[in-house]
N, CA, C and O atoms as CSV, one atom per row, in Angstrom:
chain,resi,resn,atom,element,x,y,z
A,1,UNK,N,N,0.963,-1.260,0.062
A,1,UNK,CA,C,-0.417,0.051,0.376
A,1,UNK,C,C,0.885,1.547,0.299
A,1,UNK,O,O,1.963,1.654,0.885
A,2,UNK,N,N,0.423,2.182,-0.344
A,2,UNK,CA,C,0.952,3.580,-0.529
A,2,UNK,C,C,0.055,4.782,-0.497
A,2,UNK,O,O,-1.050,4.825,-1.038
A,3,UNK,N,N,0.790,6.050,0.386
A,3,UNK,CA,C,0.103,6.961,1.199
A,3,UNK,C,C,0.163,7.887,0.228
A,3,UNK,O,O,0.933,7.725,-0.719
A,4,UNK,N,N,-0.387,8.638,0.295
A,4,UNK,CA,C,-0.184,10.490,-0.273
A,4,UNK,C,C,-0.744,10.854,0.955
A,4,UNK,O,O,-1.639,10.225,1.519
A,5,UNK,N,N,-0.136,12.021,1.425
A,5,UNK,CA,C,-0.789,12.470,2.831
A,5,UNK,C,C,-0.317,13.530,3.027
A,5,UNK,O,O,0.790,13.809,2.567
A,6,UNK,N,N,-1.328,14.747,4.060
A,6,UNK,CA,C,-1.175,15.748,3.820
A,6,UNK,C,C,-0.862,16.331,5.634
A,6,UNK,O,O,-1.382,16.018,6.705
A,7,UNK,N,N,0.237,17.293,5.249
A,7,UNK,CA,C,0.170,17.651,6.822
A,7,UNK,C,C,0.133,19.431,7.236
A,7,UNK,O,O,0.058,20.364,6.436
A,8,UNK,N,N,0.195,19.481,8.419
A,8,UNK,CA,C,0.153,20.538,8.492
A,8,UNK,C,C,0.931,20.835,9.462
A,8,UNK,O,O,1.241,20.149,10.437
A,9,UNK,N,N,1.425,22.492,9.006
A,9,UNK,CA,C,3.326,22.315,9.722
A,9,UNK,C,C,3.659,23.393,11.125
A,9,UNK,O,O,3.983,24.573,10.985
A,10,UNK,N,N,3.569,23.006,11.875
A,10,UNK,CA,C,3.654,24.575,12.736
A,10,UNK,C,C,3.950,25.682,12.102
A,10,UNK,O,O,3.811,26.684,12.804
A,11,UNK,N,N,4.491,25.963,10.486
A,11,UNK,CA,C,3.668,26.981,10.571
A,11,UNK,C,C,3.305,27.891,9.688
A,11,UNK,O,O,3.658,28.943,9.155
A,12,UNK,N,N,1.916,26.574,9.757
A,12,UNK,CA,C,0.762,27.281,9.195
A,12,UNK,C,C,0.557,26.361,7.745
A,12,UNK,O,O,-0.568,26.234,7.261
A,13,UNK,N,N,1.562,25.844,7.220
A,13,UNK,CA,C,1.707,25.902,5.603
A,13,UNK,C,C,1.508,24.102,5.558
A,13,UNK,O,O,2.183,23.409,6.318
A,14,UNK,N,N,0.624,23.547,4.693
A,14,UNK,CA,C,0.712,21.835,4.184
A,14,UNK,C,C,2.194,21.927,3.346
A,14,UNK,O,O,2.830,22.709,2.639
A,15,UNK,N,N,2.305,20.263,4.066
A,15,UNK,CA,C,3.295,19.660,2.673
A,15,UNK,C,C,2.676,18.298,2.599
A,15,UNK,O,O,2.155,17.611,3.477
A,16,UNK,N,N,2.895,18.058,1.149
A,16,UNK,CA,C,1.926,16.465,0.986
A,16,UNK,C,C,3.037,15.420,0.238
A,16,UNK,O,O,3.885,15.821,-0.559
A,17,UNK,N,N,2.888,14.166,0.600
A,17,UNK,CA,C,4.058,13.553,0.718
A,17,UNK,C,C,2.990,12.287,0.124
A,17,UNK,O,O,1.806,12.204,-0.203
A,18,UNK,N,N,4.445,11.182,0.222
A,18,UNK,CA,C,4.049,10.045,-0.210
A,18,UNK,C,C,5.229,8.671,0.422
A,18,UNK,O,O,6.421,8.967,0.496
A,19,UNK,N,N,4.981,7.886,0.649
A,19,UNK,CA,C,5.249,6.971,1.608
A,19,UNK,C,C,4.611,5.478,1.003
A,19,UNK,O,O,3.891,5.336,0.015
A,20,UNK,N,N,5.103,4.472,1.896
A,20,UNK,CA,C,4.746,2.928,2.364
A,20,UNK,C,C,4.280,3.737,3.711
A,20,UNK,O,O,3.269,4.413,3.901
A,21,UNK,N,N,5.231,3.467,4.463
A,21,UNK,CA,C,5.041,3.332,6.067
A,21,UNK,C,C,4.294,4.920,6.815
A,21,UNK,O,O,4.751,5.685,7.664
A,22,UNK,N,N,3.474,4.928,6.331
A,22,UNK,CA,C,3.123,5.940,7.156
A,22,UNK,C,C,3.393,6.413,8.609
A,22,UNK,O,O,3.100,7.504,9.100
A,23,UNK,N,N,4.004,5.376,9.182
A,23,UNK,CA,C,3.555,6.086,10.991
A,23,UNK,C,C,4.987,6.123,10.754
A,23,UNK,O,O,5.725,6.869,11.398
A,24,UNK,N,N,5.347,5.433,9.956
A,24,UNK,CA,C,7.070,5.911,10.043
A,24,UNK,C,C,7.949,7.076,9.272
A,24,UNK,O,O,9.132,7.409,9.208
A,25,UNK,N,N,6.681,7.503,8.719
A,25,UNK,CA,C,7.477,8.698,7.775
A,25,UNK,C,C,7.081,10.239,8.567
A,25,UNK,O,O,7.858,11.190,8.478
A,26,UNK,N,N,5.941,10.317,9.242
A,26,UNK,CA,C,5.378,11.232,10.976
A,26,UNK,C,C,6.187,11.013,12.133
A,26,UNK,O,O,6.593,11.872,12.916
A,27,UNK,N,N,6.380,9.794,12.166
A,27,UNK,CA,C,7.547,10.202,13.284
A,27,UNK,C,C,9.047,10.848,12.822
A,27,UNK,O,O,9.815,11.397,13.612
A,28,UNK,N,N,9.201,10.734,11.924
A,28,UNK,CA,C,10.107,10.884,10.488
A,28,UNK,C,C,10.234,12.695,10.736
A,28,UNK,O,O,11.137,13.335,11.273
A,29,UNK,N,N,8.852,13.195,10.065
A,29,UNK,CA,C,8.639,14.134,9.919
A,29,UNK,C,C,9.070,14.875,11.865
A,29,UNK,O,O,10.218,15.193,12.176
A,30,UNK,N,N,8.003,14.972,12.731
A,30,UNK,CA,C,8.322,15.187,13.508
A,30,UNK,C,C,9.452,15.115,14.852
A,30,UNK,O,O,9.436,15.695,15.937
A,31,UNK,N,N,10.361,14.195,14.288
A,31,UNK,CA,C,11.906,14.153,15.036
A,31,UNK,C,C,12.483,15.855,14.025
A,31,UNK,O,O,12.690,16.887,14.665
A,32,UNK,N,N,12.645,15.815,12.516
A,32,UNK,CA,C,13.388,16.245,12.486
A,32,UNK,C,C,13.792,16.090,10.951
A,32,UNK,O,O,14.115,16.982,10.168
A,33,UNK,N,N,13.668,14.472,10.692
A,33,UNK,CA,C,14.430,13.831,9.782
A,33,UNK,C,C,14.755,14.386,8.430
A,33,UNK,O,O,15.646,14.485,7.587
A,34,UNK,N,N,13.185,14.770,8.788
A,34,UNK,CA,C,13.256,15.321,6.718
A,34,UNK,C,C,12.973,16.954,6.745
A,34,UNK,O,O,12.246,17.842,7.190
A,35,UNK,N,N,14.034,16.671,5.982
A,35,UNK,CA,C,14.597,18.252,4.918
A,35,UNK,C,C,13.617,19.055,5.048
A,35,UNK,O,O,13.440,19.774,6.032
A,36,UNK,N,N,12.761,18.984,3.869
A,36,UNK,CA,C,11.559,19.774,3.694
A,36,UNK,C,C,10.511,19.861,5.166
A,36,UNK,O,O,9.462,20.496,5.070
A,37,UNK,N,N,10.735,19.448,5.981
A,37,UNK,CA,C,10.033,20.180,7.111
A,37,UNK,C,C,11.048,19.935,8.713
A,37,UNK,O,O,10.646,19.468,9.778
A,38,UNK,N,N,12.457,20.453,8.352
A,38,UNK,CA,C,13.480,20.123,9.370
A,38,UNK,C,C,12.604,20.712,10.284
A,38,UNK,O,O,12.019,20.143,11.206
A,39,UNK,N,N,12.540,22.197,9.886
A,39,UNK,CA,C,12.383,23.358,10.779
A,39,UNK,C,C,11.002,24.168,10.567
A,39,UNK,O,O,10.889,25.393,10.513
A,40,UNK,N,N,9.677,22.923,10.428
A,40,UNK,CA,C,9.163,23.323,10.897
A,40,UNK,C,C,7.625,22.831,11.060
A,40,UNK,O,O,6.476,23.153,10.755
A,41,UNK,N,N,8.403,21.792,11.773
A,41,UNK,CA,C,7.726,20.610,12.891
A,41,UNK,C,C,7.382,20.722,14.527
A,41,UNK,O,O,8.496,20.528,15.012
A,42,UNK,N,N,6.410,20.937,15.711
A,42,UNK,CA,C,5.141,19.435,15.107
A,42,UNK,C,C,4.648,19.654,13.543
A,42,UNK,O,O,4.964,20.638,12.874
A,43,UNK,N,N,3.856,18.613,13.099
A,43,UNK,CA,C,3.831,18.510,12.280
A,43,UNK,C,C,2.096,18.051,12.386
A,43,UNK,O,O,1.777,18.176,13.568
A,44,UNK,N,N,1.447,17.791,11.933
A,44,UNK,CA,C,-0.168,17.666,12.581
A,44,UNK,C,C,-0.960,16.653,11.348
A,44,UNK,O,O,-1.315,17.500,10.528
A,45,UNK,N,N,-1.252,15.770,11.000
A,45,UNK,CA,C,-1.419,15.081,10.081
A,45,UNK,C,C,-3.315,14.924,9.552
A,45,UNK,O,O,-4.055,14.106,10.098
A,46,UNK,N,N,-3.739,15.775,8.554
A,46,UNK,CA,C,-4.767,16.240,7.448
A,46,UNK,C,C,-5.962,15.692,7.546
A,46,UNK,O,O,-7.120,15.914,7.901
A,47,UNK,N,N,-4.623,14.175,6.704
A,47,UNK,CA,C,-5.573,13.315,5.829
A,47,UNK,C,C,-4.917,12.410,4.874
A,47,UNK,O,O,-4.054,13.092,4.322
A,48,UNK,N,N,-4.890,11.053,4.340
A,48,UNK,CA,C,-4.341,10.391,4.178
A,48,UNK,C,C,-5.702,9.654,2.709
A,48,UNK,O,O,-6.925,9.570,2.594
A,49,UNK,N,N,-4.662,9.347,2.021
A,49,UNK,CA,C,-4.765,8.807,0.415
A,49,UNK,C,C,-4.599,7.260,0.204
A,49,UNK,O,O,-3.483,6.988,-0.239
A,50,UNK,N,N,-5.567,5.972,0.440
A,50,UNK,CA,C,-4.623,5.017,0.102
A,50,UNK,C,C,-4.374,4.834,-1.190
A,50,UNK,O,O,-5.175,5.413,-1.924
A,51,UNK,N,N,-3.124,3.927,-1.980
A,51,UNK,CA,C,-2.928,3.523,-2.987
A,51,UNK,C,C,-2.729,2.007,-2.884
A,51,UNK,O,O,-2.150,1.564,-1.892
A,52,UNK,N,N,-3.304,0.929,-4.134
A,52,UNK,CA,C,-2.918,-0.346,-4.062
A,52,UNK,C,C,-1.584,0.402,-4.902
A,52,UNK,O,O,-0.497,0.247,-4.345
A,53,UNK,N,N,-1.585,1.251,-6.281
A,53,UNK,CA,C,-0.425,1.003,-7.319
A,53,UNK,C,C,0.185,2.418,-6.789
A,53,UNK,O,O,-0.375,3.431,-6.369
A,54,UNK,N,N,1.444,2.110,-6.961
A,54,UNK,CA,C,2.799,3.150,-6.066
A,54,UNK,C,C,2.898,4.004,-7.323
A,54,UNK,O,O,3.391,5.084,-6.997
A,55,UNK,N,N,2.563,3.953,-8.958
A,55,UNK,CA,C,2.294,5.327,-9.750
A,55,UNK,C,C,1.719,5.945,-9.547
A,55,UNK,O,O,2.010,7.110,-9.279
A,56,UNK,N,N,-0.185,5.125,-9.590
A,56,UNK,CA,C,-0.972,6.309,-9.143
A,56,UNK,C,C,-1.023,7.358,-7.490
A,56,UNK,O,O,-1.701,8.316,-7.120
A,57,UNK,N,N,-0.041,6.625,-6.938
A,57,UNK,CA,C,-0.231,7.359,-5.945
A,57,UNK,C,C,0.899,8.650,-6.152
A,57,UNK,O,O,0.817,9.795,-5.708
A,58,UNK,N,N,1.781,8.144,-6.838
A,58,UNK,CA,C,2.793,9.282,-7.125
A,58,UNK,C,C,2.447,10.531,-7.988
A,58,UNK,O,O,2.921,11.660,-7.866
A,59,UNK,N,N,1.452,10.061,-8.956
A,59,UNK,CA,C,1.001,10.574,-9.891
A,59,UNK,C,C,0.130,11.245,-8.964
A,59,UNK,O,O,0.585,12.374,-8.785
A,60,UNK,N,N,-0.818,11.075,-8.359
A,60,UNK,CA,C,-1.427,11.771,-7.067
A,60,UNK,C,C,-0.737,12.727,-6.574
A,60,UNK,O,O,-1.240,13.843,-6.448
A,61,UNK,N,N,0.119,12.550,-6.327
A,61,UNK,CA,C,1.286,13.526,-4.906
A,61,UNK,C,C,1.624,14.142,-5.630
A,61,UNK,O,O,1.860,15.178,-5.009
A,62,UNK,N,N,2.073,14.462,-7.534
A,62,UNK,CA,C,2.340,15.267,-8.243
A,62,UNK,C,C,1.607,16.266,-8.400
A,62,UNK,O,O,2.161,17.358,-8.273
A,63,UNK,N,N,-0.086,16.237,-8.772
A,63,UNK,CA,C,-1.148,16.469,-8.781
A,63,UNK,C,C,-0.904,17.752,-7.779
A,63,UNK,O,O,-0.576,18.933,-7.902
A,64,UNK,N,N,-1.221,16.928,-6.814
A,64,UNK,CA,C,-1.574,17.757,-5.329
A,64,UNK,C,C,-0.635,18.437,-5.462
A,64,UNK,O,O,-0.682,19.136,-4.450
A,65,UNK,N,N,0.856,18.962,-6.433
A,65,UNK,CA,C,2.147,19.771,-5.844
A,65,UNK,C,C,1.771,20.788,-6.555
A,65,UNK,O,O,2.075,21.931,-6.213
A,66,UNK,N,N,0.849,20.455,-7.966
A,66,UNK,CA,C,0.582,21.497,-9.256
A,66,UNK,C,C,-0.511,22.755,-8.611
A,66,UNK,O,O,-1.224,22.790,-7.608
A,67,UNK,N,N,-0.252,23.691,-9.680
A,67,UNK,CA,C,-1.320,24.617,-9.027
A,67,UNK,C,C,-3.010,24.572,-8.968
A,67,UNK,O,O,-3.639,25.300,-8.200
A,68,UNK,N,N,-3.543,23.780,-9.729
A,68,UNK,CA,C,-4.886,23.273,-9.655
A,68,UNK,C,C,-4.638,22.519,-8.256
A,68,UNK,O,O,-5.336,22.744,-7.267
A,69,UNK,N,N,-3.606,21.628,-8.272
A,69,UNK,CA,C,-3.909,20.515,-6.690
A,69,UNK,C,C,-3.670,21.306,-5.806
A,69,UNK,O,O,-4.394,21.172,-4.820
A,70,UNK,N,N,-2.630,22.416,-5.741
A,70,UNK,CA,C,-3.293,23.151,-4.247
A,70,UNK,C,C,-4.311,23.715,-4.539
A,70,UNK,O,O,-4.800,23.769,-3.410
A,71,UNK,N,N,-5.379,24.415,-5.479
A,71,UNK,CA,C,-6.464,25.075,-5.165
A,71,UNK,C,C,-7.096,23.698,-4.354
A,71,UNK,O,O,-7.421,23.859,-3.178
A,72,UNK,N,N,-7.213,22.786,-4.777
A,72,UNK,CA,C,-8.054,21.280,-4.639
A,72,UNK,C,C,-7.870,21.358,-3.205
A,72,UNK,O,O,-8.903,21.404,-2.537
A,73,UNK,N,N,-6.488,21.389,-2.453
A,73,UNK,CA,C,-6.587,21.699,-1.085
A,73,UNK,C,C,-6.754,22.324,-0.877
A,73,UNK,O,O,-7.636,22.342,-1.735
A,74,UNK,N,N,-6.892,23.616,-0.244
A,74,UNK,CA,C,-6.943,24.641,0.073
A,74,UNK,C,C,-8.776,24.916,-0.082
A,74,UNK,O,O,-9.551,25.376,0.756
A,75,UNK,N,N,-8.977,24.546,-1.147
A,75,UNK,CA,C,-10.768,24.442,-1.200
A,75,UNK,C,C,-11.255,23.381,-0.230
A,75,UNK,O,O,-12.346,23.534,0.319
A,76,UNK,N,N,-10.759,22.675,-0.071
A,76,UNK,CA,C,-11.712,20.945,0.282
A,76,UNK,C,C,-11.040,20.531,2.053
A,76,UNK,O,O,-11.713,20.506,3.083
A,77,UNK,N,N,-9.397,20.220,1.900
A,77,UNK,CA,C,-9.162,19.941,2.408
A,77,UNK,C,C,-8.551,20.748,3.868
A,77,UNK,O,O,-8.423,20.334,5.020
A,78,UNK,N,N,-8.295,21.882,3.324
A,78,UNK,CA,C,-6.922,22.692,4.368
A,78,UNK,C,C,-7.913,24.212,5.002
A,78,UNK,O,O,-7.376,25.035,5.743
């Protein structure tokens, strides 16, 4: 299983990522081991979406990081 997840960082901004192990990845974010969020923790999980297909998960993550994907996040999730 692959997880696309949305975090709310301490600075109030969202972070979108993809992983096979959601619990371990959240722990790494909150310990400052992920460069993109190392100065923005603690983080809070807003939501996650589960995929069976690795490529579909990465495509969805890529979409959420695009302009229209960020607009979708702001309107529906954050």
